[in-house]
N, C-alpha and C positions, 0 to 999 in steps of 0.2 A: 504493500499500499503505499502510495506517494502523497505526500501532502504538502501543497504549497502554502508557504506563510508570505503574505504581503506585509509591508511596513515591519520588515524583519529586524531593521536595525533600530526601531523604535523601543520606547520604554516597556512595552508590553509584548511587542512581537519577538523581541530578542529573547525573551524569558520562555515564550511559548516555543520558539524553535529550540532552544536548550532543553526543555522538558520533553519535547517530542523526540529529540535524538537519544535522550536518556531512556526513553521508554521503548526504543528500537524501531521507530518509524523511519521511513525514508524521507528526508525532509528537503524541500527546495525552497530558496529563499528568493525573494523578488526584491531586486535594489536598483535604484537609479544610477548608483555608483558601485558597481558589482566589484571593481578591482580594490576598492577601499573598504568594503563591508568587513567588520571584524566580528566573525560569528563562530560558534562552536565548530570544533572539528566534526567532520561527517556531514556537514550541511553544505548542500550543492547550491552555489550561489550563481543567479542568473541575472542578465541585465533585463530591465523593463521599468515601466512607469505606470501607473494606474490612471495618471492624467492623459496617457496616450494608449488608449485600449489596443490599437493596432500592434502594440510593441509586446503584447502578452501571449500571442499565438504560440511562441515555441515554449514559453514557460509552462503553458497548460497543458502540454503533451504529456499524456500518461498520468496525469493529475487525478486523483479521486476525491480528495476532500481539500477544502479550501479555508484558510483563515483570511478574513477579509478586512482590511483597514478601510476605513470610510473616506471615500472621494465622491460627494454628492453629485458633482456635476457630470461625472462618467459613468455613474453606478449602472445604469441600464446597459451601457456599451460594454462594461466589464462583466456583467452577469451572463448576457447572451453567449459570448464565445466560451465561457467556462462551462455552461451547460452543454454546448455543443461539443466541446472537447471531452465530455465524458464525467465531469465533476459530478458527484452524487450528494455531497454534504457540505455545506457552507456555515461557518461559524462568523457572525459578524461583531466586531467591536463596535459597539453603540454607545448610548449614553443614558443614564438615568433621567436626564431631562426630557426625554420623549414620554416618560409615564406621566409627567406633570403638564404637557401641552406646551412646555416652554422651548422646545427643540423641534420645530417643523420643518426647517430649511436645510439642516445639515445632516443629521444621523438618520431621520425619519425617511427620507427618499432612498436611502441605501437599504433600509429594512424593507421598504415597499417594493423595491426592485427585485430582492432576493425571494421575498415572499410570492411574488407574481410568477417566479419561475417554476420549474418542475423539479427542483432540488430540494432535498431535506435542509432545514435551515434551523439555526439557534442564534439567538440574539444575546449578547453579554451587554448589560447595561450598568456600568459602574457609576456611581455618584462622584462626589469630589474626591480626586486624587490626594494622597498624602504628599506625592511628589511635587504638587503645587507649591508646597511651603519652601521646597528647596529651591525652585526657579524664582520665587517671590521673595524670600528672605536671605537666600544663601549668599548674595554679595555683600549685604550689609553685616551679616553675623561674620563672615570671613573677614571683611575689612575693618569693622569697628566694634564687633561683638554687641551689636544694638539690633533690635527689630523695631520699626516705627510702623505702627498698626492703628487704623481708624476705628475697629470695632474688636477690641481685645477680649471682651466677654461673649462674643458670638460664638455658638457651639454648634457643632455638626457631627457626622459619623463618617470621618474621611477613611478611604480605603487603600490597602497597600497594592501596589502594582503586581506583587508576586501572587496575591489572591485572585486579582482579576486573571492573570495568565493561567493560574491553576484551573479555573473554571472554564476558561476557553479550551485548555488542553483536554480536560475531562470531556467536553463536547465533542471535540474532534475524535477522540480515541474511543470512547465508550457509546453503546447503544443507550436508547431512552431518553435522549436530550432533543429529539426531532421536535419541532413546533413549540419549543420552550423559550421564553424571555425571561433571562435571569437578571433582577435589579440587585446591584451589590454595593453595600455599604460597609463600613468598618464596624467593629463589635462594640464601640463605646461612644457616648456622647461627650465630646472633648472640646473645650473651649480654645481659643486662639492663645489665651494667656498660659493654659496649661500646656499646650502645644510647645510654646517657647520654653517652658520649664522642662520639658522632656527631651528638648535639643540640648539645653544646657547640661543636664544631666548626662546625656549621651557623649558629649565632647569633654565633659570636665572642666567648663569654663562657665563663669557667669556671663549671661545675656541680658542686657538691660532692655526692658521693654518701654518704648516711649509712645504715649498715645498721641495721635495727630488728627486733625480734621480729616473728612474725607476728601476734601478739596486739595489739601496738602498731599494726602496720600496719593491722589490721582497725579499730581505734578511730579512726585518722586518716581511713581512707577513709569511714568511716561519718559522721564529723563533716564531711567535704568535700562529701557530697551527689552528685547526679547518678550519672553511671556508676560511680564509685569506691564510692559507697554501695550502689548496686544490686547490685553484684558483690562486695561485700567479702568474704563469706564463701568464694567460689569462688578469688578471687585471692590469699587468704592461706592456702589449703589446708584450711580447716575445713568446706568443703562441695564436693560434687561439682558438675558441670556443671548436673545437673537440681535442684540446691538440696538433696539430701539431706545427711546428715551424712557426711563422708568417713571411710572405713575405712583400716585400717591395710594392706589389700591392695594398695593403690595404690603402695606404696613398692616392690613388687617389679617393677613393669612396667619394661619395657626403655626406655632413654631413646632419643632420636632418632638418635645416633650408630650405634645398632644397627639402623637401618630402612633404611639406605642413601638413594638419591636420592630426594627427595620431588618430587610432580608441581608443576610451575608453569605460569603463563599461557604460557609459551614453547611448550608442548606443543600449544595451540590456535592462538595467534596467530603463531607463528614468530618472535617479537621476544624478546629477553632480558628476563627479569623484573626489575623494579626493585628496587635494594638499599635497605636502611635508611638508608644515608647519602644517597641520592637523595631518599627520602622526607623526611627531616630537613631537607635544602635546601629542598624543595617547601613545607614548613611553618615554615620558620624565622621568618617574621613572627608566627605563631600563638603562639610561645613567648617 
């Protein structure tokens, strides 16, 4: 059985490829820069780009199962040749925002394209990535041992990227996941203040938490670039997930404490989901 992993050099896809190889699967990885892809030994790396579906024909030859990184603009053009090539099972990296109606333009079209095909499908819908805090806070922690945060007591259930990958891997290798959409969160409600504490404990250094206004935070994120700049409006409450101006109606939405237990990777894998403290220790060297 050969499995094609798209987005194989990404934060989740890389782990999926690693776990598939460990399980004994034949893994082919799609990369726009195949010559520079740093993937586990045993992975066959091929050149291709989901944004150019015509480049996927060779990569799909002999492939039975597909891990699909979301590219909404070409989703239908990717799904069609995959089905024609003989792919029978697709696992989509989607988003928990689909379930709330906040993501209708990015991940939803990919899900819909896969569901319209004749292939067996599973959607993996993570919520907030723990990794976001590395991209957001990493530069100031490394440079100044400080986090500047507009909402220090805001809490959520962030999810470890390895838990996401383990669910995707299970859906690729095991039967019984067809037609399922797995929303994934972390196992604990943890505030941003406590996340900073967990990172400080992991690196063995004090980290100062400085509360700033949302406007100041947006200014800092835009100046920082990368993930912070790309999501500055959303992270500071000025924009919705889809990039529209945020309205006051959002203020009345119930918080996570009113929702009860949230689904985690344990529902699929049978293993406890990883905590934020575990994630912080895993990434201590990055901070």
